[in-house]
PASEBA-1860 file (N, C-alpha, C; in nm, 3 decimals):
! residues 210
1> XXXXXXXX> 0.421/-1.943/1.046/0.356/-1.858/1.145/0.205/-1.876/1.135 ~ 0.138/-1.900/1.250/-0.007/-1.923/1.244/-0.084/-1.793/1.254 ~ -0.215/-1.803/1.232/-0.297/-1.682/1.226/-0.308/-1.611/1.360 ~ -0.303/-1.684/1.471/-0.308/-1.619/1.602/-0.185/-1.532/1.626 ~ -0.069/-1.583/1.586/0.054/-1.506/1.599/0.050/-1.382/1.511 ~ -0.002/-1.397/1.389/-0.014/-1.283/1.298/-0.109/-1.178/1.357 ~ -0.222/-1.224/1.412/-0.319/-1.131/1.472/-0.257/-1.051/1.585 ~ -0.176/-1.117/1.668/-0.111/-1.048/1.780/-0.015/-0.941/1.729
9> XXXXXXXX> 0.060/-0.972/1.624/0.156/-0.876/1.571/0.087/-0.758/1.503 ~ -0.031/-0.782/1.445/-0.103/-0.675/1.376/-0.185/-0.586/1.469 ~ -0.210/-0.633/1.591/-0.302/-0.562/1.680/-0.268/-0.414/1.700 ~ -0.142/-0.375/1.721/-0.114/-0.232/1.741/-0.151/-0.144/1.622 ~ -0.155/-0.202/1.502/-0.185/-0.125/1.382/-0.335/-0.116/1.354 ~ -0.412/-0.202/1.418/-0.555/-0.212/1.386/-0.647/-0.158/1.495 ~ -0.597/-0.145/1.617/-0.684/-0.101/1.725/-0.749/0.033/1.693 ~ -0.879/0.046/1.721/-0.967/-0.046/1.793/-1.035/-0.148/1.703
17> XXXXXXXX> -0.997/-0.157/1.576/-1.058/-0.253/1.485/-0.988/-0.388/1.495 ~ -1.039/-0.485/1.422/-0.977/-0.616/1.417/-0.990/-0.669/1.275 ~ -0.938/-0.788/1.253/-0.938/-0.847/1.120/-0.990/-0.990/1.131 ~ -1.069/-1.032/1.033/-1.136/-1.162/1.040/-1.037/-1.277/1.022 ~ -1.082/-1.397/1.065/-1.000/-1.515/1.050/-0.970/-1.547/0.904 ~ -1.067/-1.523/0.815/-1.046/-1.547/0.673/-0.935/-1.458/0.618 ~ -0.936/-1.331/0.658/-0.834/-1.239/0.610/-0.698/-1.271/0.671 ~ -0.697/-1.316/0.794/-0.570/-1.358/0.855/-0.512/-1.478/0.781
25> XXXXXXXX> -0.598/-1.568/0.734/-0.551/-1.683/0.656/-0.491/-1.636/0.524 ~ -0.549/-1.532/0.465/-0.492/-1.476/0.342/-0.355/-1.415/0.370 ~ -0.342/-1.346/0.483/-0.212/-1.289/0.520/-0.109/-1.400/0.537 ~ -0.148/-1.509/0.605/-0.055/-1.621/0.626/-0.010/-1.681/0.493 ~ -0.103/-1.697/0.399/-0.068/-1.751/0.268/0.023/-1.656/0.192 ~ -0.007/-1.528/0.199/0.075/-1.424/0.135/0.216/-1.428/0.193 ~ 0.226/-1.437/0.326/0.357/-1.440/0.393/0.439/-1.560/0.346 ~ 0.375/-1.676/0.334/0.445/-1.795/0.287/0.498/-1.775/0.145
33> XXXXXXXX> 0.414/-1.720/0.058/0.456/-1.695/-0.080/0.572/-1.596/-0.085 ~ 0.562/-1.491/-0.006/0.665/-1.389/-0.005/0.799/-1.447/0.038 ~ 0.799/-1.528/0.139/0.924/-1.584/0.188/0.984/-1.683/0.087 ~ 0.900/-1.759/0.018/0.950/-1.853/-0.083/1.010/-1.778/-0.202 ~ 0.938/-1.677/-0.251/0.987/-1.602/-0.366/1.108/-1.516/-0.328 ~ 1.113/-1.472/-0.204/1.222/-1.385/-0.161/1.356/-1.459/-0.161 ~ 1.350/-1.591/-0.155/1.473/-1.670/-0.161/1.531/-1.671/-0.303 ~ 1.447/-1.634/-0.403/1.490/-1.637/-0.543/1.511/-1.498/-0.600
41> XXXXXXXX> 1.421/-1.406/-0.566/1.435/-1.268/-0.613/1.423/-1.175/-0.492 ~ 1.486/-1.060/-0.502/1.492/-0.969/-0.388/1.364/-0.886/-0.380 ~ 1.264/-0.939/-0.310/1.138/-0.867/-0.292/1.145/-0.771/-0.174 ~ 1.212/-0.814/-0.068/1.227/-0.730/0.051/1.355/-0.767/0.123 ~ 1.422/-0.667/0.178/1.544/-0.693/0.255/1.513/-0.750/0.393 ~ 1.389/-0.737/0.435/1.347/-0.791/0.564/1.318/-0.939/0.548 ~ 1.380/-1.022/0.627/1.369/-1.167/0.611/1.287/-1.235/0.719 ~ 1.292/-1.185/0.842/1.222/-1.249/0.952/1.071/-1.235/0.939
49> XXXXXXXX> 0.994/-1.341/0.959/0.849/-1.333/0.942/0.781/-1.233/1.035 ~ 0.829/-1.223/1.160/0.767/-1.128/1.253/0.784/-0.984/1.204 ~ 0.904/-0.953/1.157/0.930/-0.816/1.110/0.857/-0.789/0.978 ~ 0.844/-0.890/0.894/0.766/-0.872/0.771/0.622/-0.837/0.806 ~ 0.566/-0.906/0.904/0.427/-0.880/0.943/0.413/-0.739/0.998 ~ 0.502/-0.697/1.087/0.487/-0.565/1.148/0.524/-0.453/1.051 ~ 0.637/-0.466/0.982/0.685/-0.357/0.897/0.603/-0.343/0.769 ~ 0.569/-0.454/0.707/0.500/-0.450/0.578/0.348/-0.461/0.593
57> XXXXXXXX> 0.302/-0.571/0.651/0.158/-0.589/0.664/0.097/-0.490/0.763 ~ 0.164/-0.470/0.876/0.109/-0.378/0.977/0.092/-0.238/0.923 ~ 0.194/-0.185/0.859/0.188/-0.050/0.804/0.080/-0.041/0.695 ~ 0.069/-0.146/0.614/-0.030/-0.146/0.507/-0.173/-0.149/0.561 ~ -0.196/-0.233/0.661/-0.330/-0.239/0.720/-0.362/-0.111/0.797 ~ -0.261/-0.049/0.856/-0.283/0.079/0.921/-0.335/0.181/0.820 ~ -0.273/0.184/0.702/-0.319/0.274/0.596/-0.460/0.238/0.552 ~ -0.486/0.108/0.536/-0.619/0.064/0.494/-0.726/0.106/0.593
65> XXXXXXXX> -0.696/0.092/0.722/-0.794/0.128/0.824/-0.830/0.276/0.818 ~ -0.731/0.360/0.786/-0.755/0.504/0.779/-0.820/0.548/0.648 ~ -0.791/0.476/0.542/-0.834/0.521/0.409/-0.957/0.450/0.356 ~ -0.987/0.330/0.407/-1.089/0.246/0.344/-1.196/0.197/0.441 ~ -1.219/0.268/0.547/-1.311/0.217/0.649/-1.435/0.304/0.670 ~ -1.471/0.384/0.572/-1.591/0.468/0.587/-1.680/0.452/0.465 ~ -1.802/0.507/0.474/-1.894/0.500/0.361/-1.842/0.580/0.242 ~ -1.750/0.671/0.267/-1.695/0.754/0.160/-1.563/0.698/0.106
73> XXXXXXXX> -1.534/0.571/0.137/-1.409/0.510/0.091/-1.402/0.509/-0.061 ~ -1.282/0.525/-0.116/-1.267/0.524/-0.262/-1.304/0.389/-0.320 ~ -1.350/0.389/-0.444/-1.387/0.263/-0.511/-1.271/0.208/-0.593 ~ -1.168/0.289/-0.618/-1.054/0.244/-0.695/-0.925/0.302/-0.638 ~ -0.816/0.228/-0.656/-0.686/0.273/-0.603/-0.574/0.223/-0.693 ~ -0.466/0.300/-0.696/-0.344/0.262/-0.767/-0.228/0.266/-0.667 ~ -0.151/0.159/-0.665/-0.029/0.150/-0.583/0.089/0.161/-0.679 ~ 0.164/0.270/-0.669/0.276/0.295/-0.760/0.406/0.243/-0.701
81> XXXXXXXX> 0.480/0.167/-0.781/0.604/0.107/-0.732/0.574/0.001/-0.628 ~ 0.483/-0.091/-0.663/0.426/-0.182/-0.564/0.526/-0.280/-0.506 ~ 0.628/-0.318/-0.582/0.731/-0.407/-0.527/0.677/-0.542/-0.488 ~ 0.680/-0.572/-0.360/0.627/-0.699/-0.308/0.478/-0.692/-0.278 ~ 0.414/-0.579/-0.315/0.269/-0.568/-0.301/0.221/-0.482/-0.187 ~ 0.312/-0.410/-0.122/0.274/-0.326/-0.008/0.274/-0.180/-0.046 ~ 0.169/-0.107/-0.010/0.056/-0.147/0.074/-0.065/-0.200/-0.003 ~ -0.057/-0.206/-0.139/-0.177/-0.231/-0.218/-0.249/-0.361/-0.188
89> XXXXXXXX> -0.178/-0.474/-0.187/-0.246/-0.602/-0.169/-0.306/-0.620/-0.029 ~ -0.238/-0.583/0.080/-0.306/-0.588/0.208/-0.430/-0.496/0.214 ~ -0.424/-0.382/0.146/-0.541/-0.295/0.142/-0.656/-0.362/0.068 ~ -0.625/-0.440/-0.036/-0.726/-0.518/-0.107/-0.784/-0.626/-0.017 ~ -0.699/-0.691/0.062/-0.748/-0.791/0.158/-0.844/-0.724/0.257 ~ -0.808/-0.606/0.304/-0.891/-0.531/0.400/-1.025/-0.493/0.338 ~ -1.023/-0.447/0.212/-1.143/-0.399/0.144/-1.155/-0.467/0.008 ~ -1.211/-0.588/0.003/-1.213/-0.667/-0.120/-1.286/-0.600/-0.236
97> XXXXXXXX> -1.374/-0.505/-0.210/-1.453/-0.445/-0.318/-1.375/-0.341/-0.398 ~ -1.263/-0.294/-0.346/-1.191/-0.187/-0.416/-1.125/-0.241/-0.543 ~ -1.132/-0.163/-0.650/-1.064/-0.199/-0.773/-0.919/-0.150/-0.763 ~ -0.825/-0.243/-0.767/-0.686/-0.212/-0.738/-0.598/-0.231/-0.860 ~ -0.515/-0.131/-0.889/-0.412/-0.142/-0.991/-0.275/-0.132/-0.926 ~ -0.191/-0.230/-0.953/-0.054/-0.231/-0.902/0.040/-0.199/-1.017 ~ 0.122/-0.096/-1.001/0.218/-0.058/-1.104/0.357/-0.096/-1.056 ~ 0.421/-0.186/-1.129/0.553/-0.235/-1.092/0.634/-0.258/-1.220
105> XXXXXXXX> 0.740/-0.180/-1.238/0.814/-0.183/-1.363/0.902/-0.307/-1.379 ~ 0.939/-0.372/-1.269/1.028/-0.488/-1.277/0.945/-0.614/-1.300 ~ 0.975/-0.682/-1.412/0.891/-0.792/-1.458/0.876/-0.906/-1.359 ~ 0.981/-0.946/-1.292/0.972/-1.060/-1.200/0.888/-1.024/-1.077 ~ 0.899/-0.901/-1.033/0.814/-0.858/-0.921/0.668/-0.852/-0.965 ~ 0.644/-0.806/-1.087/0.507/-0.803/-1.138/0.450/-0.944/-1.146 ~ 0.532/-1.041/-1.185/0.488/-1.180/-1.189/0.451/-1.229/-1.049 ~ 0.531/-1.192/-0.950/0.499/-1.228/-0.811/0.365/-1.170/-0.769
113> XXXXXXXX> 0.340/-1.044/-0.802/0.214/-0.980/-0.764/0.095/-1.054/-0.825 ~ 0.106/-1.093/-0.949/-0.002/-1.169/-1.014/-0.023/-1.303/-0.944 ~ 0.087/-1.366/-0.903/0.077/-1.495/-0.835/0.007/-1.480/-0.699 ~ 0.038/-1.376/-0.626/-0.029/-1.354/-0.498/-0.179/-1.333/-0.519 ~ -0.214/-1.248/-0.615/-0.356/-1.223/-0.643/-0.428/-1.352/-0.681 ~ -0.361/-1.437/-0.761/-0.422/-1.563/-0.802/-0.437/-1.658/-0.684 ~ -0.329/-1.673/-0.605/-0.330/-1.767/-0.493/-0.432/-1.727/-0.386 ~ -0.448/-1.598/-0.364/-0.540/-1.550/-0.261/-0.682/-1.530/-0.316
121> XXXXXXXX> -0.700/-1.558/-0.446/-0.829/-1.546/-0.513/-0.885/-1.405/-0.500 ~ -0.796/-1.307/-0.522/-0.836/-1.166/-0.517/-0.882/-1.124/-0.656 ~ -1.006/-1.079/-0.666/-1.058/-1.031/-0.793/-1.050/-0.878/-0.796 ~ -1.054/-0.823/-0.918/-1.045/-0.677/-0.929/-0.905/-0.625/-0.903 ~ -0.804/-0.705/-0.937/-0.664/-0.664/-0.923/-0.599/-0.665/-1.061 ~ -0.543/-0.553/-1.101/-0.473/-0.541/-1.229/-0.327/-0.507/-1.201 ~ -0.236/-0.582/-1.261/-0.092/-0.557/-1.244/-0.037/-0.504/-1.377 ~ 0.021/-0.385/-1.372/0.081/-0.323/-1.490/0.233/-0.325/-1.475
129> XXXXXXXX> 0.300/-0.399/-1.561/0.446/-0.403/-1.559/0.498/-0.292/-1.648 ~ 0.503/-0.172/-1.594/0.540/-0.053/-1.672/0.588/0.055/-1.576 ~ 0.651/0.155/-1.631/0.691/0.271/-1.552/0.573/0.366/-1.543 ~ 0.554/0.424/-1.426/0.438/0.508/-1.403/0.431/0.626/-1.499 ~ 0.548/0.682/-1.533/0.548/0.801/-1.619/0.500/0.771/-1.760 ~ 0.491/0.642/-1.796/0.445/0.605/-1.929/0.296/0.568/-1.933 ~ 0.228/0.585/-1.821/0.087/0.545/-1.812/-0.003/0.667/-1.798 ~ -0.130/0.645/-1.829/-0.229/0.754/-1.822/-0.349/0.713/-1.737
137> XXXXXXXX> -0.327/0.638/-1.631/-0.436/0.593/-1.546/-0.489/0.709/-1.460 ~ -0.615/0.693/-1.414/-0.669/0.785/-1.313/-0.755/0.706/-1.215 ~ -0.754/0.751/-1.091/-0.820/0.674/-0.987/-0.859/0.764/-0.870 ~ -0.939/0.707/-0.779/-0.984/0.783/-0.661/-0.872/0.802/-0.559 ~ -0.786/0.700/-0.548/-0.680/0.700/-0.446/-0.550/0.650/-0.507 ~ -0.444/0.725/-0.487/-0.310/0.682/-0.528/-0.227/0.663/-0.402 ~ -0.154/0.550/-0.397/-0.077/0.515/-0.278/0.071/0.502/-0.316 ~ 0.155/0.555/-0.230/0.301/0.543/-0.247/0.363/0.497/-0.116
145> XXXXXXXX> 0.459/0.406/-0.128/0.533/0.363/-0.009/0.674/0.321/-0.050 ~ 0.773/0.381/0.011/0.912/0.339/-0.006/0.953/0.332/-0.153 ~ 0.910/0.432/-0.230/0.945/0.432/-0.372/1.082/0.496/-0.394 ~ 1.149/0.453/-0.501/1.273/0.519/-0.542/1.238/0.650/-0.612 ~ 1.335/0.739/-0.618/1.316/0.868/-0.686/1.192/0.942/-0.633 ~ 1.184/0.953/-0.502/1.065/1.009/-0.437/1.026/1.145/-0.494 ~ 1.123/1.235/-0.509/1.090/1.371/-0.553/1.042/1.375/-0.697 ~ 1.094/1.285/-0.781/1.051/1.287/-0.921/0.920/1.213/-0.943
153> XXXXXXXX> 0.889/1.115/-0.858/0.767/1.037/-0.878/0.644/1.108/-0.822 ~ 0.661/1.196/-0.724/0.545/1.261/-0.664/0.460/1.338/-0.765 ~ 0.518/1.425/-0.849/0.434/1.495/-0.948/0.365/1.399/-1.045 ~ 0.433/1.289/-1.080/0.372/1.190/-1.167/0.254/1.125/-1.096 ~ 0.272/1.089/-0.971/0.165/1.025/-0.894/0.043/1.116/-0.883 ~ 0.066/1.244/-0.867/-0.046/1.336/-0.850/-0.133/1.343/-0.974 ~ -0.075/1.315/-1.091/-0.152/1.317/-1.215/-0.249/1.199/-1.223 ~ -0.226/1.096/-1.146/-0.313/0.979/-1.147/-0.439/1.001/-1.063
161> XXXXXXXX> -0.440/1.105/-0.981/-0.551/1.128/-0.888/-0.666/1.200/-0.960 ~ -0.783/1.142/-0.953/-0.901/1.207/-1.010/-0.933/1.334/-0.931 ~ -1.000/1.432/-0.991/-1.049/1.547/-0.914/-1.136/1.498/-0.797 ~ -1.107/1.550/-0.680/-1.178/1.506/-0.561/-1.121/1.382/-0.497 ~ -1.016/1.323/-0.559/-0.952/1.204/-0.504/-0.841/1.240/-0.406 ~ -0.754/1.143/-0.378/-0.650/1.167/-0.277/-0.522/1.092/-0.311 ~ -0.412/1.151/-0.267/-0.280/1.088/-0.272/-0.240/1.055/-0.129 ~ -0.209/0.928/-0.103/-0.170/0.884/0.032/-0.027/0.832/0.026
169> XXXXXXXX> 0.057/0.880/0.117/0.199/0.845/0.117/0.239/0.793/0.254 ~ 0.305/0.679/0.255/0.365/0.625/0.377/0.513/0.661/0.374 ~ 0.554/0.754/0.459/0.686/0.816/0.446/0.753/0.838/0.580 ~ 0.881/0.871/0.573/0.955/0.916/0.689/0.932/1.064/0.712 ~ 0.960/1.109/0.833/0.934/1.248/0.870/1.005/1.347/0.779 ~ 1.124/1.312/0.734/1.202/1.405/0.652/1.138/1.429/0.516 ~ 1.054/1.336/0.470/0.992/1.350/0.338/0.861/1.429/0.341 ~ 0.806/1.450/0.459/0.676/1.518/0.466/0.682/1.658/0.408
177> XXXXXXXX> 0.780/1.735/0.448/0.789/1.873/0.398/0.820/1.877/0.248 ~ 0.893/1.777/0.199/0.919/1.769/0.055/0.788/1.751/-0.020 ~ 0.703/1.662/0.029/0.574/1.638/-0.036/0.488/1.764/-0.036 ~ 0.483/1.831/0.077/0.400/1.953/0.086/0.455/2.062/-0.006 ~ 0.585/2.069/-0.018/0.645/2.172/-0.103/0.625/2.142/-0.252 ~ 0.641/2.015/-0.289/0.631/1.980/-0.431/0.487/1.984/-0.484 ~ 0.391/1.956/-0.396/0.251/1.950/-0.440/0.165/2.044/-0.356 ~ 0.186/2.174/-0.369/0.113/2.268/-0.283/-0.036/2.278/-0.315
185> XXXXXXXX> -0.078/2.230/-0.434/-0.219/2.241/-0.469/-0.305/2.139/-0.395 ~ -0.243/2.034/-0.343/-0.319/1.935/-0.267/-0.353/1.989/-0.128 ~ -0.466/1.947/-0.078/-0.508/1.986/0.057/-0.454/1.881/0.155 ~ -0.337/1.908/0.212/-0.270/1.811/0.297/-0.331/1.807/0.436 ~ -0.358/1.686/0.484/-0.403/1.667/0.622/-0.282/1.657/0.713 ~ -0.307/1.660/0.843/-0.198/1.635/0.938/-0.151/1.491/0.921 ~ -0.020/1.471/0.927/0.036/1.336/0.918/-0.005/1.253/1.039 ~ -0.032/1.125/1.017/-0.073/1.034/1.125/0.042/0.939/1.155
193> XXXXXXXX> 0.100/0.944/1.276/0.213/0.856/1.307/0.175/0.708/1.297 ~ 0.267/0.628/1.246/0.245/0.484/1.234/0.291/0.416/1.363 ~ 0.209/0.328/1.420/0.247/0.260/1.545/0.379/0.185/1.532 ~ 0.452/0.177/1.641/0.578/0.104/1.652/0.688/0.160/1.563 ~ 0.670/0.283/1.516/0.770/0.347/1.431/0.815/0.477/1.496 ~ 0.943/0.507/1.484/0.995/0.630/1.545/0.965/0.754/1.461 ~ 0.963/0.737/1.327/0.948/0.859/1.247/0.866/0.841/1.119 ~ 0.793/0.730/1.106/0.713/0.710/0.986/0.568/0.750/1.010
201> XXXXXXXX> 0.504/0.795/0.901/0.368/0.846/0.914/0.291/0.826/0.785 ~ 0.159/0.834/0.796/0.070/0.836/0.680/0.031/0.980/0.653 ~ 0.059/1.027/0.531/0.028/1.163/0.491/-0.069/1.158/0.373 ~ -0.180/1.229/0.384/-0.282/1.226/0.281/-0.308/1.368/0.228 ~ -0.307/1.380/0.095/-0.338/1.508/0.032/-0.457/1.493/-0.060 ~ -0.556/1.576/-0.042/-0.677/1.570/-0.122/-0.665/1.657/-0.246 ~ -0.714/1.605/-0.359/-0.715/1.682/-0.484/-0.842/1.767/-0.489 ~ -0.832/1.893/-0.533/-0.952/1.977/-0.541/-1.055/1.916/-0.637
209> XX> -1.184/1.936/-0.609/-1.288/1.886/-0.701/-1.276/1.954/-0.836 ~ -1.334/1.890/-0.936/-1.333/1.947/-1.071/-1.414/2.074/-1.076
END
């Protein structure tokens, strides 16, 4: 898939913004790596390149545009249960200056994440092959997407957020009220619907300042 085709597929998630040719080339390289590795290990159940771009990259860039496009953007982020790298690595492509930590407990997936970071020459990326509950990291922004054990991981994720930071979740509509109920101390914003999706949204909860 060429960069023009990728740009067309990403357009609904980025409007009114756009993405540079250099970043589109990184997406194309990432997509090639993902499809090659996916033939050996199960990184994603989605196989078609068009759907990978819209479902994975599109949703991730949509989050990046909302979370990382202002002067007050966080300087560090943690992606918990990163899997094939979404949304963390596309967010790093969008905002190269952010210090990114990817937490992925499955060793082969963690190896894939390191390979993507190396191949795309992404600096400031740390991959931790560990379970989140065994770590003591803290950061400005914590990101969750399509994680297992959603209800049990949310309280753990909230502990990673620095005072004044934020927890951002890409979720289905049914999970929104669960998040608000489990973490009432966070200042939850209105959920932002994700383009081309019937019931998925970006939900952001701010942590009170120290």
